[in-house]
C-alpha distance (Angstrom), angle and dihedral (degrees) to the residues before:
residue distance angle dihedral
X1 . . .
X2 3.82 . .
X3 3.78 120.0 .
X4 3.79 114.8 -111.4
X5 3.79 121.1 -143.3
X6 3.78 113.2 -117.4
X7 3.83 93.8 -168.9
X8 3.80 103.1 58.9
X9 3.81 94.1 73.9
X10 3.82 89.8 57.8
X11 3.79 92.3 49.4
X12 3.79 120.4 93.6
X13 3.81 102.5 143.8
X14 3.80 121.8 117.5
X15 3.80 104.6 -164.4
X16 3.78 124.3 -173.2
X17 3.82 116.9 -125.6
X18 3.80 113.3 -99.4
X19 3.80 93.6 -141.8
X20 3.80 145.0 1.0
X21 3.81 91.7 -114.1
X22 3.79 140.2 29.8
X23 3.80 103.2 -55.7
X24 3.80 94.3 -147.1
X25 3.83 96.1 43.9
X26 3.80 90.3 49.1
X27 3.82 89.4 55.3
X28 3.81 92.3 52.9
X29 3.80 98.5 35.1
X30 3.81 92.5 -115.4
X31 3.81 129.4 139.3
X32 3.80 134.2 -121.2
X33 3.82 139.9 -159.4
X34 3.84 104.4 -141.9
X35 3.80 135.0 -4.6
X36 3.80 131.5 -123.9
X37 3.81 127.8 -170.7
X38 3.80 125.0 -146.8
X39 3.80 109.7 -123.5
X40 3.80 91.3 -151.3
X41 3.80 101.1 55.6
X42 3.83 110.1 -0.1
X43 3.82 97.0 -110.2
X44 3.81 110.1 160.1
X45 3.79 115.1 -145.3
X46 3.78 138.5 165.5
X47 3.81 121.8 -96.1
X48 3.80 130.5 -108.2
X49 3.82 89.6 -95.6
X50 3.81 88.3 62.8
X51 3.79 116.6 86.4
X52 3.83 94.5 -120.1
X53 3.83 99.7 43.2
X54 3.80 91.9 -155.3
X55 3.82 95.2 167.6
X56 3.82 90.5 59.2
X57 3.82 91.0 42.8
X58 3.81 88.1 54.2
X59 3.81 89.7 53.1
X60 3.82 91.7 50.4
X61 3.80 93.0 49.2
X62 3.82 98.0 42.6
X63 3.83 104.4 23.5
X64 3.82 89.7 -132.5
X65 3.83 98.5 152.2
X66 3.82 104.6 -167.9
X67 3.79 128.9 75.3
X68 3.76 135.9 164.3
X69 3.75 131.6 -156.2
X70 3.80 112.5 -92.8
X71 3.79 91.3 -162.7
X72 3.80 120.1 115.6
X73 3.80 111.5 -105.3
X74 3.83 94.8 18.3
X75 3.78 120.6 109.3
X76 3.79 110.0 178.7
X77 3.79 137.5 115.8
X78 3.80 131.2 -154.1
X79 3.80 136.2 -158.8
X80 3.81 113.8 -146.6
X81 3.81 93.9 -164.1
X82 3.80 96.9 50.7
X83 3.82 92.2 33.2
X84 3.80 92.8 -134.9
X85 3.79 144.7 110.1
X86 3.79 118.0 -104.8
């Protein structure tokens, strides 16, 4: 049985991305693989395939559970707490 996200129903925000790249990598001059945007505040971070995993680090520091892909042509969302796609 697939896990169902318990946070999506509470979520009605539509944040704008803060940047066109990983905010934290841009500050340090580092690179990333793919981008994810926090659906709570609009923070843009790099994915778990990137060496810094800034999107996940943002979740751990803020407890904002929902992200979406910030990659062109991708249309999916993820809940870190429930470990499932929305």
